[in-house]
N, CA, C and O of each residue as an XYZ file, in Angstrom:
688
protein
N    -108.481     91.006    136.468
C    -108.513     89.559    136.319
C    -109.958     89.102    136.131
O    -110.864     89.568    136.822
N    -110.155     88.204    135.206
C    -111.500     87.706    134.958
C    -111.873     86.650    136.000
O    -111.019     86.149    136.731
N    -113.131     86.334    136.048
C    -113.643     85.355    137.016
C    -113.044     83.969    136.762
O    -112.700     83.258    137.706
N    -112.921     83.591    135.497
C    -112.358     82.287    135.152
C    -110.891     82.220    135.569
O    -110.431     81.197    136.078
N    -110.164     83.303    135.354
C    -108.755     83.341    135.732
C    -108.595     83.215    137.242
O    -107.719     82.492    137.716
N    -109.435     83.913    137.998
C    -109.392     83.834    139.461
C    -109.726     82.424    139.946
O    -109.085     81.904    140.858
N    -110.732     81.816    139.328
C    -111.139     80.459    139.707
C    -110.017     79.462    139.436
O    -109.713     78.619    140.280
N    -109.411     79.557    138.274
C    -108.307     78.649    137.930
C    -107.115     78.862    138.855
O    -106.458     77.900    139.254
N    -106.837     80.094    139.192
C    -105.728     80.375    140.096
C    -105.997     79.824    141.495
O    -105.097     79.281    142.134
N    -107.219     79.963    141.962
C    -107.576     79.454    143.288
C    -107.513     77.926    143.322
O    -107.027     77.346    144.294
N    -107.999     77.276    142.271
C    -107.936     75.815    142.205
C    -106.505     75.320    142.060
O    -106.181     74.234    142.542
N    -105.647     76.086    141.412
C    -104.268     75.678    141.200
C    -103.368     75.866    142.407
O    -102.281     75.292    142.460
N    -103.803     76.667    143.385
C    -102.991     76.891    144.580
C    -102.796     75.615    145.384
O    -101.705     75.359    145.894
N    -103.830     74.828    145.495
C    -103.796     73.647    146.359
C    -104.243     72.424    145.569
O    -105.275     71.829    145.879
N    -103.490     72.053    144.570
C    -103.881     70.898    143.766
C    -103.120     69.662    144.232
O    -101.983     69.419    143.829
N    -103.758     68.915    145.065
C    -103.174     67.677    145.571
C    -103.513     66.551    144.610
O    -104.533     66.612    143.924
N    -102.676     65.525    144.550
C    -102.992     64.383    143.682
C    -104.290     63.691    144.085
O    -104.981     63.109    143.249
N    -104.608     63.761    145.365
C    -105.795     63.065    145.847
C    -107.077     63.666    145.259
O    -108.059     62.951    145.060
N    -107.072     64.966    144.982
C    -108.263     65.592    144.405
C    -108.534     65.052    143.006
O    -109.678     64.771    142.649
N    -107.486     64.913    142.230
C    -107.641     64.390    140.873
C    -108.134     62.952    140.891
O    -109.032     62.590    140.131
N    -107.553     62.138    141.753
C    -107.943     60.736    141.817
C    -109.378     60.590    142.312
O    -110.116     59.737    141.819
N    -109.778     61.400    143.269
C    -111.153     61.337    143.771
C    -112.149     61.773    142.687
O    -113.234     61.201    142.578
N    -111.789     62.769    141.897
C    -112.665     63.194    140.805
C    -112.820     62.090    139.768
O    -113.920     61.840    139.275
N    -111.712     61.430    139.442
C    -111.774     60.326    138.477
C    -112.592     59.166    139.035
O    -113.397     58.571    138.318
N    -112.391     58.841    140.313
C    -113.124     57.733    140.926
C    -114.619     58.018    140.985
O    -115.428     57.125    140.734
N    -114.990     59.238    141.311
C    -116.419     59.586    141.335
C    -117.019     59.543    139.936
O    -118.165     59.130    139.759
N    -116.246     59.970    138.948
C    -116.717     59.882    137.563
C    -116.901     58.443    137.125
O    -117.895     58.105    136.483
N    -115.928     57.581    137.476
C    -116.055     56.164    137.134
C    -117.209     55.516    137.881
O    -117.873     54.623    137.353
N    -117.452     55.965    139.115
C    -118.545     55.401    139.904
C    -119.915     55.725    139.357
O    -120.885     55.037    139.675
N    -120.016     56.761    138.540
C    -121.306     57.087    137.936
C    -121.411     56.623    136.487
O    -122.459     56.136    136.063
N    -120.329     56.772    135.729
C    -120.399     56.470    134.293
C    -120.335     54.968    134.012
O    -121.118     54.470    133.203
N    -119.439     54.244    134.649
C    -119.274     52.821    134.339
C    -120.515     51.986    134.639
O    -120.861     51.127    133.828
N    -121.208     52.194    135.771
C    -122.453     51.428    135.958
C    -123.515     51.760    134.913
O    -124.275     50.886    134.496
N    -123.566     53.019    134.493
C    -124.543     53.401    133.466
C    -124.216     52.692    132.153
O    -125.115     52.195    131.473
N    -122.942     52.644    131.799
C    -122.555     51.948    130.572
C    -122.824     50.451    130.669
O    -123.221     49.827    129.685
N    -122.612     49.876    131.841
C    -122.858     48.440    132.019
C    -124.338     48.114    131.935
O    -124.715     47.102    131.344
N    -125.174     48.949    132.512
C    -126.609     48.654    132.557
C    -127.269     48.897    131.202
O    -128.339     48.349    130.937
N    -126.657     49.705    130.343
C    -127.261     49.992    129.039
C    -126.701     49.129    127.913
O    -127.034     49.352    126.749
N    -125.867     48.159    128.231
C    -125.311     47.269    127.209
C    -126.379     46.266    126.783
O    -126.706     45.344    127.530
N    -126.911     46.446    125.603
C    -128.025     45.608    125.128
C    -127.580     44.220    124.677
O    -128.423     43.349    124.465
N    -126.277     43.994    124.526
C    -125.793     42.690    124.083
C    -125.836     41.653    125.198
O    -125.873     40.452    124.928
N    -125.832     42.104    126.439
C    -125.813     41.199    127.580
C    -127.224     40.904    128.075
O    -128.167     41.642    127.790
N    -127.344     39.816    128.817
C    -128.617     39.461    129.436
C    -128.926     40.475    130.538
O    -128.006     41.065    131.103
N    -130.212     40.686    130.852
C    -130.564     41.680    131.876
C    -129.915     41.416    133.237
O    -129.478     42.352    133.906
N    -129.852     40.156    133.646
C    -129.232     39.856    134.941
C    -127.734     40.100    134.914
O    -127.163     40.548    135.908
N    -127.095     39.814    133.799
C    -125.657     40.061    133.677
C    -125.374     41.564    133.711
O    -124.379     41.996    134.294
N    -126.243     42.356    133.092
C    -126.075     43.808    133.117
C    -126.222     44.350    134.527
O    -125.430     45.183    134.966
N    -127.247     43.872    135.240
C    -127.454     44.325    136.621
C    -126.268     43.949    137.495
O    -125.802     44.755    138.300
N    -125.785     42.731    137.337
C    -124.659     42.261    138.131
C    -123.405     43.097    137.847
O    -122.701     43.500    138.772
N    -123.134     43.352    136.568
C    -121.945     44.121    136.203
C    -122.031     45.557    136.716
O    -121.049     46.099    137.225
N    -123.201     46.168    136.583
C    -123.365     47.550    137.058
C    -123.223     47.624    138.573
O    -122.587     48.536    139.101
N    -123.814     46.666    139.263
C    -123.720     46.647    140.719
C    -122.282     46.407    141.168
O    -121.828     46.992    142.151
N    -121.581     45.564    140.460
C    -120.182     45.283    140.804
C    -119.304     46.507    140.566
O    -118.420     46.796    141.372
N    -119.535     47.225    139.480
C    -118.791     48.458    139.215
C    -119.046     49.493    140.304
O    -118.119     50.152    140.773
N    -120.300     49.632    140.699
C    -120.659     50.596    141.735
C    -120.033     50.216    143.076
O    -119.514     51.074    143.790
N    -120.084     48.938    143.410
C    -119.500     48.485    144.674
C    -117.975     48.666    144.673
O    -117.389     48.975    145.710
N    -117.343     48.477    143.531
C    -115.896     48.681    143.438
C    -115.539     50.122    143.772
O    -114.573     50.371    144.492
N    -116.307     51.065    143.256
C    -116.023     52.472    143.550
C    -116.396     52.826    144.982
O    -115.734     53.666    145.591
N    -117.441     52.207    145.540
C    -117.772     52.443    146.951
C    -116.644     51.976    147.863
O    -116.392     52.579    148.906
N    -115.981     50.921    147.475
C    -114.841     50.438    148.254
C    -113.591     51.250    147.928
O    -112.794     51.552    148.816
N    -113.421     51.599    146.669
C    -112.200     52.258    146.220
C    -112.052     53.704    146.650
O    -110.942     54.138    146.958
N    -113.137     54.461    146.680
C    -113.038     55.883    147.013
C    -112.534     56.100    148.443
O    -111.554     56.824    148.622
N    -113.153     55.509    149.463
C    -112.616     55.756    150.811
C    -111.233     55.149    151.041
O    -110.419     55.711    151.773
N    -110.973     54.008    150.418
C    -109.654     53.385    150.571
C    -108.565     54.265    149.963
O    -107.519     54.470    150.578
N    -108.803     54.779    148.773
C    -107.831     55.642    148.114
C    -107.639     56.944    148.882
O    -106.516     57.427    149.027
N    -108.727     57.502    149.368
C    -108.651     58.743    150.133
C    -107.836     58.542    151.408
O    -106.983     59.362    151.748
N    -108.107     57.444    152.108
C    -107.392     57.165    153.358
C    -105.897     56.932    153.100
O    -105.056     57.445    153.838
N    -105.569     56.171    152.069
C    -104.151     55.915    151.774
C    -103.438     57.190    151.346
O    -102.266     57.374    151.672
N    -104.118     58.072    150.626
C    -103.523     59.359    150.250
C    -103.251     60.231    151.454
O    -102.202     60.870    151.536
N    -104.188     60.265    152.392
C    -103.981     61.058    153.607
C    -102.888     60.471    154.493
O    -102.116     61.212    155.101
N    -102.820     59.165    154.567
C    -101.752     58.529    155.347
C    -100.391     58.855    154.726
O     -99.428     59.138    155.438
N    -100.323     58.812    153.410
C     -99.082     59.172    152.725
C     -98.684     60.612    152.987
O     -97.506     60.905    153.197
N     -99.670     61.526    152.976
C     -99.373     62.930    153.283
C     -98.813     63.078    154.692
O     -97.875     63.844    154.912
N     -99.380     62.354    155.640
C     -98.924     62.465    157.022
C     -97.532     61.876    157.222
O     -96.824     62.264    158.151
N     -97.137     60.946    156.362
C     -95.792     60.372    156.471
C     -94.713     61.301    155.919
O     -93.525     61.034    156.094
N     -95.108     62.382    155.259
C     -94.141     63.321    154.680
C     -93.349     64.043    155.757
O     -92.254     64.531    155.478
N     -93.854     64.125    156.956
C     -93.139     64.839    158.018
C     -91.829     64.132    158.392
O     -90.933     64.744    158.973
N     -91.727     62.858    158.059
C     -90.482     62.136    158.333
C     -89.423     62.414    157.268
O     -88.236     62.180    157.492
N     -89.855     62.913    156.107
C     -88.921     63.145    155.005
C     -88.306     64.539    155.030
O     -87.159     64.708    154.616
N     -89.045     65.545    155.508
C     -88.529     66.919    155.489
C     -89.166     67.720    156.622
O     -90.198     67.333    157.169
N     -88.537     68.833    156.963
C     -89.054     69.697    158.022
C     -90.246     70.511    157.533
O     -90.316     70.910    156.371
N     -91.181     70.747    158.453
C     -92.391     71.491    158.089
C     -92.052     72.920    157.675
O     -91.120     73.539    158.187
N     -92.841     73.413    156.737
C     -92.708     74.796    156.306
C     -91.773     75.004    155.138
O     -91.790     76.085    154.549
N     -90.978     74.059    154.778
C     -90.029     74.234    153.674
C     -90.648     73.771    152.355
O     -91.688     73.113    152.324
N     -89.978     74.134    151.285
C     -90.432     73.700    149.966
C     -90.259     72.185    149.816
O     -91.058     71.527    149.149
N     -89.221     71.646    150.435
C     -88.985     70.195    150.386
C     -90.138     69.447    151.069
O     -90.521     68.363    150.630
N     -90.680     70.021    152.127
C     -91.812     69.396    152.818
C     -93.047     69.375    151.920
O     -93.773     68.383    151.859
N     -93.263     70.479    151.233
C     -94.424     70.561    150.328
C     -94.288     69.536    149.205
O     -95.259     68.876    148.837
N     -93.080     69.408    148.664
C     -92.848     68.427    147.602
C     -92.974     67.003    148.127
O     -93.555     66.143    147.466
N     -92.432     66.754    149.313
C     -92.519     65.416    149.905
C     -93.969     65.055    150.215
O     -94.378     63.904    150.063
N     -94.732     66.039    150.647
C     -96.150     65.799    150.954
C     -96.915     65.382    149.697
O     -97.711     64.443    149.737
N     -96.677     66.074    148.587
C     -97.343     65.730    147.329
C     -96.897     64.359    146.838
O     -97.713     63.560    146.379
N     -95.590     64.088    146.937
C     -95.081     62.800    146.476
C     -95.598     61.650    147.331
O     -95.997     60.616    146.795
N     -95.596     61.812    148.632
C     -96.065     60.747    149.527
C     -97.568     60.508    149.361
O     -98.026     59.369    149.459
N     -98.328     61.562    149.113
C     -99.752     61.399    148.838
C     -99.951     60.597    147.559
O    -100.788     59.695    147.506
N     -99.177     60.930    146.527
C     -99.252     60.195    145.264
C     -98.846     58.737    145.447
O     -99.469     57.839    144.881
N     -97.810     58.506    146.233
C     -97.356     57.144    146.500
C     -98.431     56.350    147.260
O     -98.655     55.174    146.974
N     -99.087     56.993    148.221
C    -100.179     56.338    148.949
C    -101.339     55.979    148.034
O    -101.940     54.914    148.175
N    -101.650     56.858    147.105
C    -102.720     56.596    146.144
C    -102.344     55.425    145.242
O    -103.183     54.579    144.936
N    -101.086     55.377    144.819
C    -100.640     54.266    143.970
C    -100.704     52.934    144.706
O    -101.107     51.921    144.134
N    -100.306     52.937    145.976
C    -100.380     51.713    146.779
C    -101.830     51.282    146.954
O    -102.143     50.092    146.912
N    -102.708     52.251    147.150
C    -104.133     51.927    147.290
C    -104.672     51.312    146.006
O    -105.364     50.295    146.046
N    -104.358     51.927    144.867
C    -104.878     51.432    143.597
C    -104.281     50.086    143.217
O    -104.960     49.255    142.614
N    -103.035     49.864    143.557
C    -102.376     48.634    143.162
C    -102.557     47.473    144.110
O    -102.456     46.319    143.694
N    -102.823     47.750    145.383
C    -102.896     46.659    146.349
C    -104.188     46.669    147.177
O    -104.937     45.693    147.164
N    -104.447     47.758    147.889
C    -105.531     47.743    148.874
C    -106.935     47.667    148.260
O    -107.776     46.912    148.748
N    -107.196     48.427    147.213
C    -108.538     48.387    146.614
C    -108.844     47.004    146.036
O    -109.918     46.474    146.320
N    -107.952     46.383    145.232
C    -108.260     45.023    144.768
C    -108.384     44.022    145.905
O    -109.222     43.122    145.854
N    -107.553     44.174    146.935
C    -107.601     43.252    148.074
C    -108.945     43.369    148.803
O    -109.582     42.360    149.104
N    -109.365     44.596    149.082
C    -110.638     44.795    149.778
C    -111.821     44.372    148.910
O    -112.813     43.854    149.422
N    -111.721     44.590    147.600
C    -112.801     44.156    146.699
C    -112.899     42.631    146.665
O    -113.998     42.077    146.686
N    -111.760     41.958    146.612
C    -111.779     40.494    146.587
C    -112.284     39.903    147.891
O    -112.902     38.838    147.892
N    -112.028     40.578    148.997
C    -112.508     40.087    150.288
C    -113.968     40.416    150.542
O    -114.714     39.578    151.049
N    -114.381     41.624    150.197
C    -115.708     42.087    150.580
C    -116.804     41.914    149.570
O    -117.971     41.815    149.948
N    -116.477     41.873    148.302
C    -117.542     41.872    147.293
C    -118.274     40.550    147.135
O    -119.494     40.584    146.974
N    -117.631     39.388    147.168
C    -118.412     38.159    146.976
C    -119.568     37.976    147.967
O    -120.669     37.634    147.534
N    -119.371     38.187    149.279
C    -120.527     38.029    150.164
C    -121.601     39.094    149.947
O    -122.794     38.813    150.066
N    -121.175     40.314    149.628
C    -122.153     41.380    149.391
C    -122.955     41.088    148.130
O    -124.177     41.235    148.120
N    -122.270     40.675    147.069
C    -122.966     40.381    145.814
C    -123.877     39.172    145.970
O    -124.943     39.119    145.357
N    -123.477     38.209    146.774
C    -124.316     37.031    147.013
C    -125.588     37.415    147.760
O    -126.648     36.834    147.526
N    -125.484     38.395    148.661
C    -126.670     38.876    149.391
C    -127.593     39.682    148.486
O    -128.814     39.550    148.564
N    -127.010     40.517    147.625
C    -127.819     41.386    146.779
C    -128.446     40.647    145.597
O    -129.572     40.952    145.205
N    -127.725     39.681    145.025
C    -128.246     38.904    143.894
C    -128.017     37.418    144.177
O    -127.101     36.820    143.613
N    -128.847     36.809    145.051
C    -128.584     35.427    145.469
C    -128.765     34.389    144.364
O    -128.116     33.344    144.403
N    -129.623     34.646    143.384
C    -129.902     33.649    142.350
C    -128.954     33.726    141.158
O    -128.958     32.838    140.305
N    -128.147     34.771    141.092
C    -127.292     34.965    139.922
C    -125.951     34.287    140.120
O    -125.304     34.453    141.154
N    -125.540     33.520    139.118
C    -124.222     32.883    139.123
C    -123.368     33.572    138.066
O    -123.633     33.402    136.876
N    -122.340     34.352    138.458
C    -121.550     35.075    137.454
C    -120.786     34.156    136.515
O    -120.473     34.550    135.392
N    -120.481     32.942    136.950
C    -119.776     32.011    136.069
C    -120.717     31.359    135.071
O    -120.301     30.975    133.978
N    -122.005     31.232    135.448
C    -122.987     30.608    134.569
C    -123.590     31.577    133.588
O    -124.005     31.175    132.500
N    -123.650     32.847    133.944
C    -124.156     33.848    133.024
C    -125.602     34.219    133.208
O    -126.028     35.256    132.700
N    -126.378     33.423    133.909
C    -127.775     33.773    134.108
C    -128.292     33.075    135.352
O    -127.594     32.286    135.989
N    -129.533     33.389    135.674
C    -130.163     32.750    136.821
C    -130.376     31.282    136.504
O    -130.899     30.932    135.446
N    -129.972     30.439    137.416
C    -130.081     29.009    137.160
C    -131.507     28.544    137.408
O    -132.117     28.879    138.423
N    -132.017     27.780    136.482
C    -133.345     27.181    136.652
C    -133.255     25.730    136.212
O    -132.498     25.414    135.294
N    -134.001     24.850    136.838
C    -133.880     23.434    136.511
C    -134.279     23.102    135.075
O    -133.749     22.150    134.503
N    -135.200     23.860    134.476
C    -135.640     23.566    133.113
C    -134.526     23.837    132.108
O    -134.356     23.081    131.152
N    -133.770     24.903    132.316
C    -132.735     25.277    131.366
C    -131.542     24.323    131.454
O    -130.952     23.973    130.432
N    -131.190     23.909    132.653
C    -130.011     23.071    132.844
C    -130.315     21.579    132.761
O    -129.440     20.762    133.049
N    -131.496     21.217    132.385
C    -131.875     19.808    132.299
C    -131.154     19.159    131.125
O    -131.190     19.682    130.011
N    -130.511     18.047    131.358
C    -129.764     17.354    130.306
C    -130.692     16.425    129.530
O    -131.590     15.820    130.116
N    -130.486     16.303    128.209
C    -131.321     15.399    127.428
C    -130.962     13.938    127.718
O    -129.861     13.623    128.170
N    -131.910     13.077    127.446
C    -131.678     11.637    127.638
C    -130.649     11.150    126.624
O    -130.379     11.829    125.634
N    -130.081      9.980    126.871
C    -129.046      9.433    125.996
C    -129.604      9.232    124.592
O    -130.662      8.627    124.418
N    -128.892      9.737    123.599
C    -129.305      9.574    122.207
C    -130.167     10.710    121.698
O    -130.423     10.780    120.495
N    -130.625     11.600    122.556
C    -131.457     12.715    122.114
C    -130.607     13.965    121.975
O    -129.650     14.164    122.724
N    -130.960     14.801    121.018
C    -130.287     16.086    120.846
C    -130.977     17.107    121.733
O    -132.203     17.106    121.842
N    -130.207     17.975    122.365
C    -130.841     19.033    123.159
C    -131.397     20.074    122.202
O    -130.957     20.178    121.057
N    -132.369     20.846    122.680
C    -133.040     21.807    121.807
C    -132.162     23.011    121.484
O    -132.349     23.646    120.446
N    -131.203     23.339    122.361
C    -130.378     24.504    122.094
C    -129.054     24.151    121.414
O    -128.204     25.024    121.240
N    -128.865     22.886    121.028
C    -127.637     22.481    120.364
C    -127.825     22.602    118.855
O    -128.820     22.128    118.306
N    -126.872     23.234    118.196
C    -126.960     23.453    116.755
C    -126.327     22.288    116.018
O    -125.393     21.658    116.515
N    -126.847     22.003    114.816
C    -126.327     20.902    114.017
C    -124.978     21.234    113.395
O    -124.181     20.328    113.147
N    -124.698     22.520    113.135
C    -123.439     22.889    112.523
C    -122.299     22.913    113.545
O    -121.145     23.133    113.177
N    -122.600     22.699    114.775
C    -121.608     22.713    115.837
C    -120.942     21.343    115.897
O    -121.373     20.481    116.663
N    -119.889     21.129    115.091
C    -119.289     19.803    114.976
C    -118.478     19.413    116.206
O    -118.215     18.229    116.413
N    -118.081     20.372    117.018
C    -117.304     20.072    118.214
C    -118.193     19.792    119.417
O    -117.679     19.483    120.491
N    -119.472     19.888    119.275
C    -120.461     19.631    120.315
C    -120.263     20.529    121.536
O    -120.373     20.091    122.681
N    -119.968     21.798    121.255
C    -119.869     22.776    122.324
C    -121.286     23.234    122.629
O    -122.019     23.632    121.724
N    -121.671     23.179    123.887
C    -123.037     23.559    124.261
C    -123.228     25.060    124.083
O    -122.308     25.849    124.301
N    -124.426     25.435    123.689
C    -124.716     26.838    123.406
C    -124.646     27.687    124.666
O    -124.495     28.903    124.553
N    -124.746     27.122    125.842
C    -124.696     27.895    127.070
C    -123.313     28.005    127.668
O    -123.139     28.644    128.706
N    -122.307     27.386    127.026
C    -120.962     27.406    127.597
C    -120.318     28.777    127.406
O    -120.683     29.509    126.487
N    -119.364     29.129    128.267
C    -118.694     30.426    128.113
C    -117.968     30.556    126.781
O    -117.912     31.650    126.220
N    -117.406     29.453    126.259
C    -116.722     29.493    124.968
C    -117.689     29.907    123.869
O    -117.344     30.724    123.016
N    -118.880     29.359    123.881
C    -119.863     29.651    122.852
C    -120.383     31.088    122.990
O    -120.562     31.786    121.992
N    -120.622     31.516    124.217
C    -121.155     32.871    124.435
C    -120.126     33.949    124.117
O    -120.507     35.080    123.817
N    -118.831     33.634    124.172
C    -117.805     34.643    123.949
C    -117.676     35.008    122.480
O    -117.000     35.984    122.154
N    -118.296     34.262    121.591
C    -118.207     34.557    120.173
C    -117.010     33.930    119.504
O    -116.697     34.252    118.358
N    -116.335     33.036    120.204
C    -115.146     32.385    119.653
C    -115.566     31.102    118.951
O    -115.290     30.007    119.442
N    -116.219     31.226    117.826
C    -116.692     30.064    117.091
C    -115.813     29.859    115.864
O    -115.299     30.821    115.292
N    -115.644     28.612    115.465
C    -114.835     28.295    114.276
C    -115.768     28.027    113.126
O    -115.315     27.739    112.019
């Protein structure tokens, strides 16, 4: 038997669903922030915010998914007797079910509860709805009858250049 064959056989003996999900989560935790931070189309603060949010999502998601998978495995003892093939199958299924519950409910719930205060502490000046750091000079409104400097003449609907509609590229 070759070394590769032995390695594949050893890895295949104990392939739990949780191992696959943890590998994917760790990959997403490294690749997605890198892709977010290198997006040149976005403003630097928006890139930092997106990368940090992706990283924080995986920091919350990895332990939550792992814990739910282990809890699901431990609940398999109620489905079948230990030592049987049915127990092994129930253990794999319950682990998978725990991972699905984590991905569908617990990870989004924990992210929605925990991330806003953490992100506010890490980036206090950034407003994700505004798109950039707020400064009084940029948000200053022109006097009545004056055109603002960032308003275009071809913009017949008078949509401000800083609005989310304008930034999304949905122009007529």
